N, C-alpha and C positions, 0 to 999 in steps of 0.2 A: 930272593924272590919278592917281587913287589906285592904289597898288601892290597886286597880288593876293598870295597866299601865296608863290608862287615869287619874285615881285619883292622881297618883304620879306626872304626868306631870302638873296637875292642881295645886298641892301643890308647885311645882317648880315655876309655873307662879306667884303664890302669893308671894313667897319669892323674886322673881326677880323684880316684879313690885311695891312692897311697897317702896323700895328705889327710883325707878324711879318716883313714885307718889310724894314723898317728894321733889325730885330735880325739877320736873316740876312745882310744887307749888312755889318753890323758883324763878324759871324763870318767872312765871306769875306775882309774886309780884315785880320782877325786872323791867318788862316792863309795868305792869299795864294791866287791862282788855281792856281799850279803845285802847291801842296800842299793845295789846298782839298778834294780828294777829293769826298765827297758834299755838302759845304757849298754849293758852287756850284749844285748841282741843287736844294738846298733853297731857294735864292734864286729859281731859275727856277720852281719850283713856286708860290711865293708870288706871283710876277709873273703867272703863269697864272691863279691864283685871283682876283686883283684885276681883271685884264683881263676875265675871264669874267663876274664880277659886274657890272662896268660895262656890258658889252654887254647883259646881261639887264635891268638897271634901265633902260637907255636904250630897250630894246625895249618896256618897259611904258609909258614916258612918251611915245613918239613915236606920233602918229596921222597918217595911217592906219597900220595894222600893217605893220612892216618885218620880213618873215620872215627876211631875211638876218641880222639882229641876233640873233634867237632861235637860228638855226642855229649862228652863230658862238659864242654863249655856251654853248649846250649841247654843242657839239663840244669846247670847251675843258674843260668839266666832265667829259665822257666820257674825254678823253685825259689828264686830270691825274694819274691813278694812275701813269703811267709815270715821271715824274720823282721821285715819292715812293718808288717801288720802287728806282729807280736811285740815289737819294740814300742809301737804306739799304745798297745794295750798295757804294757808295763808302765809306761809314763803316766797313763791315766790312773792306774792303780796307785802310783806314788802320790797322787793328789789326795787319795783317800786315807793316807797315813795320819795317825794321831800326832800331836805336837811332841810326843816323846818317842816318835818313830815306830809306834806299834802299827802293824799292818792290819787292815780291816777288810771284810768281804773276801777273805782268803779263798773260801770254797767256790764262790761264784767266779772269781778270776781264774782259779785253777781249771774250772770247767771250760772257760773260754780259751785258755791256753791249750787245753786238750783238743778243742775244736780246730785251732790253728795247726796243731801237730798232726791231726788226722788228715787235714787238707794237704799238708806237705807230704805225708807218707803216701797218700793216694796219688799225688802227682808223680812222685819218684817211682812208685810201683808201676804206674801207667806207662811212664817213659821206658822203664826197664822191660816191661812186657812187650811194648811195640817194637823196641829195638831188637829183641830176641825172637819176635814172631815173624813167620813167613808171610802172613797175610797183612796187608796194609789197610784194610777197611773192615769196619764192624768188629774190631778187636776189643777184648776186654780192657786192654790198655787205654784205648781211646775213651772208653766209658769212665775209667778211673780218673783220667786227666780232667775230664769235663766235670765230674762230680767234685773233684778237688778244687777246681777254680770256682765252682758255685759256692762251695763252703768258704772260700776266701771272700767272696762277695757278701755272704751272710755275715761273716766276721766283721767286715768293714761297716756294714749297716749297724751292727751292734755297737761298734766303736763310736759311730755318730750319735747313736742313742745315749750312750754313756756321757759323751761330751755335752749334749744338750741338757741332760739331767744335771750335770755339774754347774752349768750356767744358771739353771733355775735355783741352785743352792749356793750361788757365788759368795753370798755374805758369810757363809760358814767355811769357805776355803781359806787356808792359811796364806799369808801375804805373798811369798815368792812362788807358791804353787798357783796362785792366780795368774802370774806371769807365764808359768809353764802351760797352763790351760790355754792362754792366748796363743802361745806358740803352736800347740797342738791344733787349735782351731784353724790357724793359718795354713798348717800343713795338710789338713784333711782334704781340701779340694784337689790338691796335687796328687794325693794318694788315691782319690776317687778316679782320676783320669788314668793313673797307673793300673788300678784294679780293672777298670773297664778295658784297657788294652789287653790285659791277660785273658779276659773273657773272650774278646773278639778274636784274639790270636788262637786260642785253644779251639774255638768253634769254626775257625777258618779252614781247617783241614781235618780229614778223618784219620790221619796218621802223623806220628812224630817223625817227619822226614827232614833230614838235614840238607844243607846246601849242596852236599856231594851226591845226593840221590837224584833220580830222574822224576820223582813224584812231584807234581805241581798241583796247586789248588786253583780251581776255576770258578768257585762260587762267588757270591757278592762280597764275601769277607776276605777274599784272597789277598787284598792289599794290606791286611793286618797280619798276615802270616809272618811268624818270627823268622823263618828261613828265606822265603821267596817273595815276601811282601815288599812294599815300598820303604826304603830305608829312612826317608824323611819322616814318615809316620812313626817308625820305631824310635827315631831320634827324639821327636817331640813328646810322644805319649809315654814312652818308656824311660829313656835315659834322662831327659831334662826334668821329668816329674820326680824321678828318684833323686836327682841332684838337689832339687829344691827342698824336698823333705829332709834329706840328710843335712843340708846346710842349716836349715831351721833348727833341727834337733842339736846339731853340734854347737851352734851359737848359744842356744838355750842352756846346754849343759855346761859350757865354759863360763858364761856370763852370770847366770842365776846362782846365788848362794843358797841353794835349797836347804842345806843343813842348818841354816840359821832359823828355819821355821820350827825346829825342835825345841821344846820347852820341857820343864819338869812336869810330871803327871798331875801335880796339884794345880797347875795353872790353867787347865782347860775344862774345869767343871761347868762354867757358864758360857764359854765361847767355843767355836768350832764344834758345835753339837754333832754335825754330820760325821766328824772324825773320831768320835768316841769309840772305844773298843766294842766290837760286836761279839756276843757270846752265843 
């Protein structure tokens, strides 16, 4: 069976993210899980994209139509923003480490991670509720999805605020973490467009209707709909933005020798004041 446009885009996603998956796996092995920070979540994001693409391609090939495959693939697509935002949060947290590798501001970053996880849970619960609900409008699931994507937007704004704060304290940032901060700063505009697309897509319809259903959206945001909207917009605002962010992070993870920033505890008494342990 020939693939339609969505199926072709899903196949391209698989082809793109398999190399990213291998690179991110190498990055995780380079820094380890305990000091992996956002690198582990970058690997998780790549796995989600490959798995989601496989489900959508399989859904196109299997006859009769298996709606569950479409739901699974699109659910992974809709929830994929969470690990990408949390990956960025983890990389920013890595910049706050002391020269001996001591993590600081643990409580604050744990709360932000919790915010991202709550947004993800609301998105998944919302999708599950709408899929299992007989009513396609005004459902609790739709509310959950919209609250979830708003929390994603809030988390993104916080990430920008953390990044700006780090730039004001750049003289205290360790050598190679300055380069990591530059990489994150370059990636943030792409992540902004991706986050905006999630917002527009979520508010473009009152239900999580897959391409196999008859529900169509006719409001002003219908062209941003994940299922029935214009594929060109999805390609540019979703896929290409994600590719850009992942490429930037993968290159930074491979090229930057971040472990060389670590020093003995006695060496940071008068420098890197921002990175001293916080009690």
